[in-house]
C-alpha positions in Angstrom: 19.0 17.7 -40.5 18.8 14.3 -41.9 18.0 11.3 -39.7 21.1 9.2 -38.8 20.8 5.6 -38.6 23.2 3.6 -36.4 23.6 0.1 -34.8 24.4 1.1 -31.2 23.8 4.4 -29.2 25.7 4.7 -25.9 24.1 7.6 -23.9 26.5 8.8 -21.1 30.4 8.8 -20.8 31.3 7.6 -17.2 33.0 4.2 -16.6 30.1 2.5 -17.8 29.6 4.3 -21.1 33.3 4.2 -22.0 33.7 0.5 -21.1 30.4 -0.3 -23.1 32.0 1.7 -26.1 35.3 -0.4 -25.8 33.4 -3.7 -26.0 31.0 -2.5 -28.6 33.8 -1.1 -30.8 35.8 -4.3 -30.5 32.6 -6.1 -31.5 32.5 -4.0 -34.7 29.1 -2.5 -34.0 30.2 1.0 -34.6 29.0 2.7 -31.3 28.1 6.3 -31.1 28.6 7.9 -27.7 27.0 11.0 -26.6 28.9 12.3 -23.5 26.3 14.4 -21.7 26.6 17.3 -19.4 29.6 15.9 -17.6 32.0 14.1 -20.0 33.9 11.4 -18.0 31.1 11.3 -15.3 31.5 11.8 -11.5 34.9 10.6 -11.4 36.2 13.9 -13.1 35.3 15.7 -9.8 37.6 13.3 -7.8 41.1 14.1 -7.4 42.9 10.7 -6.7 41.3 7.2 -7.3 43.1 4.5 -5.5 40.8 1.7 -5.8 40.5 1.1 -9.7 42.4 -2.0 -10.7 45.6 -1.6 -12.7 46.7 1.6 -11.1 48.9 0.7 -8.0 49.9 4.1 -7.3 46.4 5.4 -7.8 45.4 7.7 -10.6 43.7 11.3 -11.1 40.0 10.7 -11.8 40.1 12.8 -14.9 43.1 10.9 -16.3 41.4 7.7 -15.7 38.5 8.8 -17.7 40.7 10.3 -20.4 42.4 6.7 -20.6 39.0 4.9 -20.9 37.9 7.5 -23.5 41.1 6.9 -25.8 40.7 3.3 -25.5 37.2 3.5 -26.7 38.2 5.7 -29.6 41.1 3.1 -30.5 38.2 0.6 -31.1 36.4 2.9 -33.4 33.9 4.4 -31.0 32.5 7.8 -32.4 32.3 9.9 -29.2 30.5 13.1 -29.5 29.9 16.2 -27.2 26.4 16.9 -26.6 23.0 15.5 -25.0 20.2 13.3 -25.7 17.3 15.4 -24.8 14.3 13.1 -26.2 14.0 9.3 -26.4 11.2 7.2 -28.1 11.4 3.6 -27.1 8.2 2.6 -28.2 9.1 2.1 -31.9 11.5 0.3 -34.1 14.1 1.4 -34.7 14.4 3.3 -31.4 14.5 7.0 -32.0 16.5 9.8 -30.1 16.9 13.6 -30.5 20.0 15.5 -29.4 20.1 19.0 -27.9 21.1 20.3 -31.4 18.0 18.7 -33.0 19.8 15.7 -34.6 17.3 12.8 -34.9 19.2 9.2 -34.4 17.5 6.0 -34.9 19.4 3.1 -33.3 18.7 -0.5 -33.3 20.1 -0.8 -29.8 20.8 1.8 -27.0 22.9 1.5 -23.6 21.7 4.0 -21.2 24.6 4.9 -18.8 23.6 8.3 -17.8 24.6 7.8 -14.1 23.3 9.5 -11.0 24.0 12.8 -9.6 24.7 13.2 -6.0 22.7 15.5 -4.0 24.4 18.4 -2.4 23.2 21.1 0.1 23.6 23.8 -2.4 26.4 25.7 -0.4 28.9 27.7 -2.5 31.6 26.2 -0.4 30.8 22.7 -1.6 32.0 23.8 -5.0 34.9 25.8 -3.7 36.4 22.7 -1.8 35.3 20.0 -4.3 38.1 17.4 -4.2 39.7 19.4 -1.2 37.6 17.9 1.7 34.1 17.6 0.2 33.0 14.3 -1.0 29.7 12.6 -1.8 31.3 9.1 -1.8 32.6 7.7 1.6 33.8 4.5 0.1 35.6 6.3 -2.8 37.4 8.8 -0.4 37.3 7.6 3.1 40.7 6.0 2.8 42.3 9.6 2.6 40.8 10.5 6.0 42.5 7.7 8.2 42.9 8.9 11.9 41.2 12.4 10.9 37.8 14.0 11.7 35.2 14.1 9.4 31.4 15.0 9.1 28.8 13.2 7.4 25.3 15.0 6.4 22.2 13.0 6.5 20.0 11.0 8.7 18.9 8.0 6.5 20.3 4.6 5.9 23.1 5.8 3.6 24.3 8.3 6.0 24.4 5.7 8.8 26.3 3.2 6.5 28.7 6.1 5.4 29.4 7.1 8.9 30.0 3.5 10.1 32.4 2.9 7.2 34.2 6.1 8.0 34.4 5.4 11.7 36.6 2.4 10.9 39.1 4.9 9.3 38.8 8.3 10.8 39.4 8.9 14.6 36.0 10.9 14.9 32.9 11.1 12.9 30.3 13.7 13.4 26.9 13.0 11.8 25.0 16.3 11.1 21.2 15.7 11.1 18.8 18.4 10.7 16.0 16.6 12.3 15.8 15.8 16.0 15.9 11.9 14.9 17.4 9.6 12.4 15.3 8.4 9.5 17.4 5.2 9.2 16.2 1.7 9.8 16.3 0.7 13.4 19.2 -1.7 13.1 21.3 1.1 11.2 20.2 3.7 13.9 21.5 1.2 16.6 24.8 0.7 14.9 25.5 4.4 14.4 24.4 5.5 17.9 26.4 2.7 19.5 29.7 3.2 17.6 32.3 4.8 19.9 33.8 6.9 17.1 30.4 8.5 16.0 28.9 11.6 17.5 25.4 12.4 16.2 24.6 16.2 16.2 20.6 16.3 15.9 19.0 19.5 14.7 22.2 20.8 13.1 22.5 22.4 9.7 25.8 23.1 7.9 25.7 26.7 6.4 29.3 26.8 5.2 32.8 25.6 5.2 36.1 27.1 5.9 39.8 26.4 5.5 42.9 27.7 3.9 44.2 24.7 2.0 41.0 22.5 1.8 38.3 22.0 4.4 39.4 22.8 8.0 36.0 23.1 9.5 32.2 23.5 9.2 29.9 26.6 10.1 26.9 25.0 12.0 23.6 26.3 13.0 21.7 24.4 15.9 17.9 24.7 15.5 17.9 26.7 12.6 15.1 29.2 12.5 14.1 28.9 16.2 14.6 31.5 18.9 17.4 29.6 20.7 19.4 28.8 17.4 23.1 28.9 18.0 25.9 29.4 15.5 29.4 27.8 15.9 32.3 26.3 14.0 33.2 22.6 14.4 36.9 21.8 13.1 36.8 18.8 10.7 39.1 17.5 7.9 36.5 16.0 5.5 32.8 16.9 4.8 30.8 14.0 3.4 27.4 14.3 1.7 25.0 11.4 2.2 21.6 12.8 1.4 21.0 10.8 -1.7 21.5 10.6 -5.4 19.1 11.4 -8.2 19.4 8.9 -11.2 19.5 10.7 -14.6 16.7 8.7 -16.0 13.7 11.3 -16.5 13.5 11.1 -20.3 13.2 7.3 -20.1 10.6 7.0 -17.3 7.6 7.0 -19.7 8.9 3.8 -21.2 11.0 1.9 -18.6 10.2 0.8 -15.1 12.0 2.6 -12.3 12.0 2.4 -8.7 10.4 5.1 -6.3 13.8 7.2 -6.5 14.1 6.8 -10.4 16.8 4.1 -10.7 16.0 2.0 -13.9 14.8 -1.5 -13.2 16.6 -4.5 -15.1 15.6 -8.1 -15.6 17.1 -10.7 -13.3 20.3 -8.9 -12.6 21.1 -8.4 -16.3 21.5 -5.2 -18.2 18.3 -5.9 -20.0 15.1 -3.9 -19.8 11.5 -4.9 -20.7 12.0 -3.2 -24.1 14.2 -5.3 -26.6 17.4 -3.7 -27.6 17.3 -1.3 -24.6 20.1 -2.1 -22.1 21.4 -0.1 -18.9 24.7 0.2 -17.3 26.2 2.0 -14.4 24.8 4.2 -11.7 21.5 5.0 -13.3 20.5 1.4 -12.4 22.6 0.9 -9.3 21.4 2.3 -5.9 23.6 0.0 -4.0 27.3 0.1 -5.0 28.0 3.2 -7.2 31.6 2.3 -7.9 33.7 2.9 -11.0 34.6 -0.7 -11.1 31.0 -1.9 -10.8 30.0 0.7 -13.5 32.6 -0.5 -15.9 31.7 -4.2 -15.4 28.1 -3.4 -16.1 29.2 -1.4 -19.3 30.9 -4.5 -20.4 27.8 -6.7 -19.8 25.6 -4.3 -21.6 27.8 -4.2 -24.6 27.9 -7.8 -24.8 24.2 -8.1 -24.7 23.7 -5.5 -27.3 26.0 -7.4 -29.7 24.0 -10.6 -29.0 20.7 -8.8 -29.8 22.0 -7.4 -32.9 23.4 -10.7 -34.0 20.2 -12.6 -33.1 18.2 -10.3 -35.0 20.4 -10.4 -37.9 21.1 -6.6 -37.7 25.0 -7.2 -38.2 
């Protein structure tokens, strides 16, 4: 295949990638978007999104991403199926290789590859995806007002999610496989002292059940020990809070990341230490992980890319 030369490559197609494509397209820098393994990103696994501005009645997650995609295409974004499997960020122009072997040279790149929620690996997690299973308490907690939910995990994120959900649900169980919480002391105290939270130590979820969505969780107490016991706990929602893995592996030889793998940027901007390389969305955001914050960062990254191209007289 011939090497393709472009002004702006956008890697990833969630709210960050599509918003970057909208802004880059309107700036007339002819962005090329590679959608990746999950076109539309994590929102396509969500049923209804109620907190994205402009949709007063809520919107299906897949519909929202389709709308953003069409808007990007309207402004000339070239959106392609496929993966970027190799990045060479130590050269000018930047060089990338797709899963089909196409080589692309780009003056700028916007990395918006997202972060993947960690799951337990239970078949039931897929079976009930969007029907009681969630990896985002702030996204989906609203649907469980006055209901009973379980949060899996024992770290700061799990405690934060449990406390958030306890303000909505009538009861929150924390399922913790260890006999202790790993969270910071202050978060432990808040979770332990909340009247709506009950912490079940040394408990492992081994399955879910329900006819029309999640109705309960199969639990094992003290898994692998002689006194382990099995029982079912009725719940309406099952929230995973065991972390996220940023999709940053191919960029790690060139960019700074934190210990988890989130890409580090300069002073709260989308800029990285490499000129022309910008980052947007969850791959650089360990804190908020919302569609609206991802979209906002995609806007900023595209503006930075256009300014870089203009400053360097590449457009």
